[in-house]
Structures are given as structure tokens and as C-alpha cells.
N, C-alpha and C positions, 0 to 999 in steps of 0.2 A: 463472615469468618471472624474467628477470634485469634488472639495472639497468645501462645503458650511459651514458657521458658523451659528449654530442654538443654541440659548440660551447660547452663549459664548463658545460652544464646536464645534470642527470641525467634520463634518459628510460627508461621501462620498455620493454624489448625484448620483442617478441612471440616466443612460443616457435616454434622451427623445426619445421616439419612435413615429414617426408620423404614423397616420392611413394610411394603404395602402403601407407602406414601405416594401421593399424587405428584408427578413431576411438575416442577415449576414452569410457568409459562415462559415464552421467549423473553430473554433479558431485554430491558429497555434502558437506554442512556440518552438523556436529553431529548426525548421524543423520537429517537431513532431505535429501530430494532436491529439486532445483530445481522439478519439477512440483508438489511439495507447497506451495511458496511461491505458485504461481499459484492453486492451489485455495484456499489460505487467503485470498488477496486477493479471489477471487470470492465467498467467504463474507462477507468484509468489506463488499463492495459490496452484497450481498444484505441484510446487516444494516442498512445505511443506507437501503435501500428498504423495509424491513419496517414495515408500518403497524399490524399487530396487536400490542398491547402484550406479551402473554405470549410470543409467538414472538420478538419483538424482544429481550426480556429474556433469553431462553434463548440467542439468537444472540450477544449481547454477552458473556454469561458464558462461552460456549464459545470466543470469539475472543480475549478480553483477560484478562490477569492481574488479580487482584483489586485491585491498587493501580496499575493502568495509568494512564498520563497521555495525554490527547489535547490537542494544542495547535495552533491555526491563528491567522491574524490576528484572528479574531473571538471566539475562545473558548479558555479554558485550564481543563480539567476533569480530575479524577482519579476513578478507581474506576468500577465498573459503573454506579452511579446517575448520576454526572456525564456519562459517555459517552452513556448512554441519553437523558438530558435534552437533550444537544446534538443528537442525532438527531431527537428530537421537535420541537425548535425549528426545525430545517430543514424538517420536514414542515409545521409551522404557517406558516412564512414562504413556502414554495413548494409549496402543495398540488397534488398530482398530478404533480409533477416526479419524474424518476427519475435515479438515478446509473447510469453505465455505465463499464466499464473502457475506456479510450481509448488503449491502447497496450500494449506488452509489459511484463511483470513482470521487473524486473532485481533480482538478489540477489547478495550476497556476505556471507560470515561470518554475522552475525546481523542483517543489514540487508536490507530489501526496499523497492524504489522502484517506483512505478507512477503513471500518469496516469489521471485519471478525468474524466468530464464530468457535468454536471447540467442537465437541461432537460425540457421537455414531451416525452412519448413521441412518437416519429415526427418530431420537428422538430430542427433544428440547435440543439445545446445552447448557451445563452448563457454558461454558466459552465464553465471548465476549470481543473482543479487538479492538483497533484502531491502525493503523500504519501510519506514515508519512515517505515517502521515498523521498530522494533527488536524482535526476538523474544527470548523466553526460551529455555531449553534444550529446551522441548517444542514450539516453534513458535507459541506464543501471543504476541500483541502486548503488550509491556510499555510501549511508548511509540510514539505516532504523531505526527509533525510534518507538518502540512498547509500547503500553499502555494496561494494563489489566483493562477493564471497569467493568467486572463482572466475579467473580471467585467463585467456591463453598466454603462454609464455612467448615473449617476443623473440 
């Protein structure tokens, strides 16, 4: 992409696509393809839904770097133990509720953004949030910043 100036402001110009042009292959960033980001986010959602302690511990270790940080408006933790404790707290607070991916996975460079929902299975989820994950060179999450977009009124 190029940067153009329109009305005195810089604007990213969209690349020009010629009729009959061959579509570009799947984007790659740092040896990872975009579908790999979606798979990693699906594993992340599954880890948040995991209730069996050993399986959850393995999922967290596979997804996050050892010194990873997870932060949202309610918690700020580091490392596998802290992240696992945050997941357990959600299960304790909302027993039987499940996380679901609630939109597309968007990625650029080492950043992955996605929207999720949390609620009882088969019902409209009362909680919706967005996360932005920063990956290391191997696609593991080094930092996740969570945002609560919709929460029930107390």
C-alpha cells in the first residue's frame, strides 16, 4: 500500500487490482499463514472452555509463552499459572457458560484481533469482548489484552 495525501491528511491508498489479475497467495507473516492465526485463536477459545485441569494446563502451556501476560479490565496476570488461574476464576464465576468465537480473526505482523462471546450454551451470550494478542516468532501468545465490549448490568 502507498500513502496519499487527501485534503491535507495522509490516507493509506488501497492497492490497485487489475482486471484478470491472479489473486495473491495466502498472506504470510514471520513464517505463519493467516489460517494459522485462526487455528491458534480457536485453540485459545477452547483453552478458556476447558474444565479438566490437566488438559487446561497443557492447552495454556501450548498457547502461551512462559512469561506471557494476560490483561483485561478485571485481571492482570503473568505466566502459565496466572493465566490458568484467570480461566478457573471465570469458570467459578460463570459455571456452565462457554466462550465462542464471535467474528473473524484479523491479523497483521505479530498482532491478532478477534471478538468472542461468553454465555450459557444455546442462549444469547450476555458478555461480548475483544482480544488483541501479540505473538512471538513461533505463533505463541506473548501478551493478550482483553476488552469487555458488552457486560450485563448489575
